[in-house]
C-alpha positions, 0 to 999 in steps of 0.5 A: 494484528501485527501482520496487518500493521507490518503490511501497511508499513511496508506498503507505505515505505514502498509507495513513498519510494515509488512516489519519489522516483516516478512522480513529478515534484508536485504530484508525489504526495497524491501519487504516494497516497493513491499507491499506498491505498491501492497496496494496502487495500488490495492486500486486505481484500485478498486476505478477506477473499482467502479467509474462507479457505483457511 
């Protein structure tokens, strides 16, 4: 379970960094949340798709 928490923490830090350098001042929060959801959801989706092969 800790690997999921670490993955979500890493995706949060990464999305915050990219939101700071890529988005405008008024859209940083929205951009960061969308990016965090995409990274976290994509990682969970890929892990669920690979689960039958493990």
